[in-house]
C-alpha positions in Angstrom: 28.2 -48.1 -59.5 25.5 -45.7 -58.3 27.1 -42.2 -57.8 23.9 -40.6 -56.4 24.3 -39.1 -53.0 23.2 -41.2 -50.1 20.3 -40.5 -47.8 22.8 -39.8 -44.9 24.6 -37.2 -47.1 21.3 -35.6 -48.1 20.2 -35.5 -44.5 23.4 -34.0 -43.4 23.2 -31.3 -46.0 19.5 -30.6 -45.1 20.5 -30.2 -41.4 23.5 -28.0 -42.3 21.4 -25.6 -44.3 19.0 -25.3 -41.3 21.5 -25.3 -38.5 20.6 -21.7 -37.6 17.0 -22.6 -37.2 17.7 -25.5 -34.9 20.2 -23.5 -33.0 17.6 -20.8 -32.3 15.1 -23.5 -31.4 17.5 -25.1 -29.0 18.2 -21.7 -27.3 14.4 -21.0 -27.0 14.0 -24.4 -25.3 16.8 -23.6 -22.8 15.2 -20.2 -22.1 11.9 -21.9 -21.3 13.8 -24.4 -19.1 15.3 -21.6 -17.1 11.7 -20.5 -16.1 11.8 -23.3 -13.6 14.6 -21.8 -11.4 13.0 -18.3 -11.9 9.7 -19.8 -10.5 11.6 -21.3 -7.6 13.2 -17.9 -6.8 9.7 -16.3 -6.9 8.3 -18.9 -4.5 11.2 -18.1 -2.1 10.3 -14.5 -2.4 6.7 -15.2 -1.5 7.7 -17.3 1.5 10.1 -14.5 2.7 7.4 -11.9 2.1 5.0 -14.0 4.3 7.6 -13.9 7.1 8.0 -10.2 6.6 4.3 -9.6 7.0 4.3 -11.8 10.2 7.1 -9.6 11.6 5.2 -6.4 10.7 2.0 -7.8 12.3 3.9 -8.5 15.5 5.4 -5.0 15.6 2.0 -3.4 15.1 0.4 -5.5 17.8 2.7 -4.0 20.3 3.2 -0.5 18.8 -0.2 0.3 17.3 -2.0 -0.4 14.0 -3.5 2.0 11.5 -5.2 4.8 13.3 -8.6 6.3 12.4 -9.8 9.3 14.4 -13.6 9.8 14.7 -14.8 12.7 16.7 -15.2 14.3 19.1 -18.9 13.5 19.2 -21.3 15.0 21.8 -23.7 12.4 23.1 -26.9 13.3 25.1 -29.0 10.4 26.4 -32.8 10.9 26.3 -36.0 9.2 27.3 -39.1 9.2 25.2 -42.4 8.9 27.2 -45.5 7.7 25.4 -49.0 7.4 26.9 -50.8 4.2 26.0 -54.5 3.6 26.7 -55.6 0.2 27.9 -59.3 -0.9 28.5 -60.2 -3.7 30.9 -63.5 -5.2 31.9 -64.2 -5.6 35.6 -67.7 -6.9 36.7 -69.2 -5.9 33.5 -67.8 -2.4 33.7 -65.2 -1.1 31.3 -62.3 0.6 33.0 -59.8 2.9 31.2 -56.2 2.9 32.2 -53.3 5.1 31.0 -49.8 3.7 31.0 -46.6 5.6 30.3 -44.1 3.7 28.3 -40.5 4.9 28.4 -38.0 4.2 25.7 -34.3 5.3 26.1 -32.0 6.4 23.4 -29.0 8.7 22.6 -28.7 11.7 20.4 -25.3 12.4 18.7 -24.3 15.9 17.9 -21.3 16.8 15.7 -19.1 19.9 16.0 -19.9 23.1 14.2 -16.2 23.4 13.5 -13.3 21.0 13.8 -9.6 21.9 13.3 -6.9 19.3 13.5 -3.2 20.0 13.5 -0.5 17.4 13.9 3.1 16.4 13.5 3.7 12.8 12.2 7.1 11.5 13.2 8.2 8.3 11.3 10.3 5.7 13.0 11.8 2.5 11.7 11.4 -0.6 13.9 13.0 -4.0 13.4 12.0 -7.6 14.3 15.0 -9.7 13.5 16.2 -8.9 10.0 12.8 -7.4 9.1 12.0 -3.7 9.4 9.0 -1.5 8.9 8.0 2.1 9.3 5.7 3.2 12.1 4.9 6.7 13.3 4.1 8.7 16.4 1.5 11.5 15.8 1.1 14.5 18.1 -2.4 15.8 17.4 -4.5 18.8 18.6 -8.2 18.7 17.9 -10.0 22.0 18.6 -13.4 23.4 17.7 -16.8 24.2 19.0 -20.3 22.7 19.4 -23.6 24.5 19.3 -25.9 23.8 22.2 -27.8 20.6 21.3 -31.3 21.2 19.9 -33.6 18.2 20.1 -36.4 19.8 18.1 -34.4 19.2 14.9 -34.5 15.5 15.5 -38.2 15.3 14.7 -39.0 13.0 17.7 -41.9 14.1 20.0 -41.9 13.9 23.8 -38.2 13.6 24.3 -36.8 14.3 27.7 -33.0 15.1 27.5 -30.9 13.9 30.3 -28.4 16.7 30.2 -26.6 15.6 33.4 -25.6 12.3 31.7 -24.1 13.9 28.6 -20.6 12.8 27.5 -18.0 13.6 24.8 -16.7 10.6 22.8 -13.6 10.2 20.7 -13.0 7.0 18.7 -9.5 5.7 18.0 -8.9 2.5 16.0 -6.1 1.2 18.2 -6.2 2.4 21.8 -2.9 0.7 22.6 -1.1 3.5 20.7 -2.3 6.3 23.0 0.6 7.8 24.9 0.0 9.3 28.4 -3.0 11.1 29.7 -5.4 12.7 27.1 -6.6 16.0 28.4 -9.7 17.8 27.4 -10.2 21.6 27.6 -13.9 22.1 27.8 -14.8 25.8 27.9 -11.7 26.6 29.8 -12.1 23.7 32.3 -9.4 21.0 32.3 -10.7 17.4 32.3 -9.2 14.0 31.6 -10.6 11.4 29.3 -11.5 7.9 30.4 -11.1 4.6 28.4 -13.8 3.5 26.1 -15.4 5.6 23.3 -19.0 4.7 24.3 -19.9 5.4 20.7 -21.8 2.4 19.4 -20.2 0.7 16.5 -17.1 2.8 16.4 -14.9 0.5 18.5 -12.3 1.6 21.0 -11.6 5.2 22.1 -12.0 7.7 24.9 -14.9 9.5 26.6 -15.5 12.1 29.2 -18.7 12.6 31.2 -20.2 16.1 31.1 -23.1 18.0 32.6 -24.8 20.3 30.1 -27.7 21.5 32.3 -26.2 25.0 32.4 -24.3 24.9 29.1 -23.9 28.1 27.1 -24.9 28.5 23.5 -21.4 27.7 22.2 -19.3 24.9 23.6 -15.6 25.3 22.8 -13.2 22.3 23.2 -9.6 21.3 22.5 -8.0 17.9 22.9 -4.2 17.1 22.8 -3.3 13.5 22.1 -0.1 11.6 21.2 -0.7 8.3 19.5 1.5 5.6 18.0 0.4 3.9 14.8 1.5 2.2 11.6 0.5 2.2 8.0 -2.1 5.0 7.9 -3.5 7.9 9.9 -7.0 9.0 8.8 -9.8 11.3 10.0 -13.5 11.3 9.6 -14.8 14.9 8.8 -17.3 15.1 11.6 -17.3 18.9 11.7 -19.8 21.1 9.8 -16.5 22.5 8.6 -13.5 20.3 9.0 -9.9 21.4 8.5 -6.9 19.1 9.0 -3.2 20.1 8.7 -0.4 17.6 9.0 3.4 17.9 8.7 6.0 15.1 8.7 9.7 14.6 7.7 8.6 11.5 5.6 9.5 12.2 2.0 7.0 9.9 0.2 3.5 10.2 1.6 0.5 8.5 0.1 -2.7 10.5 0.4 -5.7 8.2 0.8 -9.4 8.2 1.5 -12.4 10.1 0.3 -10.8 13.5 0.1 -7.5 14.7 -1.2 -5.5 17.7 0.3 -6.4 21.1 -1.0 -2.8 22.2 -0.3 0.2 20.0 -0.3 4.0 20.3 -0.4 6.1 17.2 -0.9 9.9 17.6 -0.8 12.9 15.5 0.0 12.9 16.6 3.6 9.2 15.9 4.3 5.7 16.9 3.4 2.9 19.2 4.6 -0.8 18.8 3.6 -4.0 20.6 4.4 -7.6 19.3 4.0 -10.8 21.3 4.1 -14.1 19.3 4.0 -17.6 20.8 4.3 -20.5 18.8 5.7 -22.1 19.1 2.2 -19.4 16.8 0.8 -20.2 13.9 3.2 -23.1 11.4 3.4 -24.1 11.6 7.0 -26.0 14.3 8.9 -24.9 16.8 11.6 -27.0 15.2 14.3 -29.1 12.0 14.7 -30.7 9.9 17.3 -30.6 6.1 17.9 -32.4 3.7 20.2 -31.0 1.5 23.0 -27.3 1.7 22.2 -27.6 1.5 18.4 -25.5 3.9 16.3 -27.5 6.8 15.0 -25.2 7.1 12.0 -24.5 4.6 9.2 -21.0 3.3 9.9 -20.3 2.7 6.3 -20.9 6.3 5.5 -18.5 7.4 8.3 -15.8 5.0 7.0 -16.2 6.1 3.3 -15.6 9.7 4.3 -12.3 9.1 6.1 -9.2 10.7 4.6 -5.5 10.9 5.6 -2.0 9.8 4.8 0.1 6.6 4.7 3.8 6.5 5.5 4.6 3.0 4.1 6.8 2.7 1.1 4.8 2.5 -2.1 7.2 -0.1 -3.5 8.6 -2.5 -0.9 11.7 -4.5 -1.5 9.7 -7.7 -2.0 7.4 -6.0 -4.5 10.4 -4.6 -6.4 12.0 -8.1 -6.5 8.7 -9.5 -7.9 8.7 -6.9 -10.7 12.4 -7.7 -11.5 11.6 -11.4 -11.7 8.8 -10.7 -14.2 11.5 -9.3 -16.5 13.5 -12.5 -16.2 12.5 -13.8 -19.7 13.6 -10.5 -21.2 17.0 -10.8 -19.5 17.6 -14.3 -20.7 16.6 -13.4 -24.2 18.9 -10.4 -24.4 21.9 -12.3 -23.0 21.4 -15.4 -25.1 21.0 -13.2 -28.2 24.2 -11.3 -27.4 26.2 -14.6 -26.9 24.7 -16.0 -30.1 25.7 -12.9 -32.2 29.2 -12.9 -30.8 29.4 -16.6 -31.5 28.3 -16.1 -35.1 30.4 -13.1 -35.8 33.5 -14.3 -34.0 33.6 -17.8 -35.4 33.5 -19.6 -32.1 31.1 -22.5 -31.5 29.3 -22.6 -28.1 27.6 -25.6 -26.7 24.3 -25.8 -24.9 26.1 -26.2 -21.6 27.6 -22.7 -22.0 24.2 -21.1 -22.5 22.8 -23.1 -19.6 25.5 -21.9 -17.2 25.0 -18.3 -18.3 21.3 -18.7 -17.7 21.9 -20.1 -14.3 24.1 -17.0 -13.5 21.2 -14.8 -14.5 18.8 -16.6 -12.3 21.3 -16.4 -9.4 21.1 -12.6 -9.8 17.5 -12.6 -8.6 18.2 -14.8 -5.6 21.2 -12.5 -4.6 18.9 -9.5 -5.0 16.3 -11.0 -2.7 18.8 -12.0 -0.1 20.7 -8.7 0.0 17.5 -6.6 0.0 16.6 -8.0 3.5 19.7 -6.4 5.0 20.4 -3.2 3.0 18.3 -0.8 1.0 17.0 -2.0 -2.3 19.3 0.3 -4.3 22.4 -1.1 -2.7 21.1 -4.7 -3.0 20.4 -4.2 -6.7 23.8 -2.7 -7.3 25.6 -5.5 -5.5 23.7 -8.3 -7.2 24.0 -6.7 -10.7 27.8 -6.2 -10.2 28.3 -9.8 -9.1 26.3 -11.1 -12.0 28.0 -8.8 -14.6 31.5 -9.8 -13.4 30.7 -13.5 -13.4 29.1 -13.6 -16.9 31.7 -11.3 -18.4 34.6 -13.3 -17.1 32.9 -16.5 -18.4 32.4 -14.8 -21.8 36.1 -14.0 -22.0 36.9 -17.6 -21.6 34.4 -19.2 -23.9 34.4 -16.5 -26.6 38.2 -16.1 -26.6 39.2 -12.5 -25.9 38.7 -9.4 -23.9 36.6 -7.6 -26.6 33.6 -10.0 -26.3 33.8 -9.8 -22.5 33.7 -6.0 -22.7 30.7 -6.1 -25.0 28.8 -8.5 -22.8 29.7 -6.5 -19.7 28.5 -3.2 -21.3 25.3 -4.9 -22.4 24.6 -6.3 -19.0 25.3 -3.0 -17.3 22.9 -1.2 -19.7 20.1 -3.8 -19.2 20.5 -3.9 -15.4 20.4 -0.1 -15.2 17.3 0.0 -17.4 15.6 -2.7 -15.4 16.3 -0.8 -12.2 14.6 2.3 -13.6 11.6 0.3 -14.7 11.3 -1.5 -11.3 11.3 1.8 -9.4 8.7 3.4 -11.7 5.0 3.3 -10.8 2.9 5.0 -13.4 5.3 4.8 -16.3 6.6 1.3 -15.9 4.6 -0.2 -18.7 5.5 2.6 -21.1 9.2 2.4 -20.3 9.2 -1.4 -20.6 7.5 -1.3 -24.0 9.9 1.3 -25.3 12.8 -0.8 -24.1 11.5 -3.9 -26.0 11.3 -1.9 -29.2 14.8 -0.6 -28.8 16.0 -4.2 -28.1 14.3 -5.6 -31.1 15.7 -2.9 -33.3 19.2 -3.7 -32.1 18.8 -7.4 -32.7 17.5 -6.8 -36.2 20.4 -4.5 -37.0 22.9 -7.0 -35.7 21.4 -9.9 -37.6 20.8 -8.3 -41.0 24.1 -9.7 -42.3 23.2 -13.3 -41.3 20.8 -13.8 -44.2 21.5 -16.7 -46.6 22.8 -15.5 -50.0 20.4 -16.2 -52.9 22.7 -18.7 -54.6 23.1 -20.8 -51.4 19.4 -20.7 -50.7 18.6 -22.0 -54.2 21.1 -24.8 -53.7 
């Protein structure tokens, strides 16, 4: 009778010696399978973020969008007269005629000095369950012009039309202007009219002026209250431009071509001051254009703008997106913890157990997304993390048999959720913190699994 082991017995022994490998392989497959619900949660986040952007766009359409202030700019129309000779032949006799051609244009003159001071008051508006931050800015623009000199333009035979001069102020979204905008022009109180009448600069305000008897220095001041959202920026049109802003908003974002030379950012608000010389920008102090064309390069004006944004640097939807990107890490950590407790405690878990735990982890992200639309992100994260920790810890107590494994799982989840919250809220150091966390996690797993190695005698068998 043949006493050699059967193929079935050999196969069973082979599988038994490699059970750990196939266990890990199966858990890896389950982890990859859970990427499907994570992708579905991320798709839901994208769809909700689209609705949020629609709500914000609707709010800004009625309140006022991003505001860019250009000006004031002093505009003086002119006419250039050029004599042209024409020769005609009449009855064999050549006749000389002189015609005068007229070409109209406008000369733009920028202030010698421009000082802007303002208070930016943030306000939260809602559209349904969605909310966004807008602002009302109370601005004072003051400074002085030098009497326009056409000789510096380098165009001969210009005839300035001083009586048709005007002062223009461009604002990106005129719907946000509150009340009358008054102009103090050399001590004379005037009121602006709609339309910037500055070619290429869009909407704004203007005021007709008569400069026939203008002095050498033309002082002005403008007080304007304007609603806006997202950003408030200024173009440094002065030979020397100085802007000072204050606001109770605690987290400003300074944007544009120039940063503040002085800034103070605290929990109760910020203050900032900019100083920009005409040497630092790429457009001249005065220029002339023909027949309604802008004398300045509009791209140069836009690239020199600077200011501040009041929107959150990390919105709730952006933070949820960052959290979802760490979903694989979460699944790996929790699966590894259950696997180690299973191996060390002598309990045998089935694939269904791991699958249900993975589903609970995916449900955390959906709960985080749903709660963040009603409360602040911190409270939403805390609520979702607490619910997930309690659910998984309670399940661990049942399947692993005891309070100790549940406490270990709960402590592990609390630590990982807390660490993830820190990484999600970081901006500049998120990558560094995430990499350090992975090293610590790998070291912990290696320390916990060092006793699972197969003895030499068993490996040889």
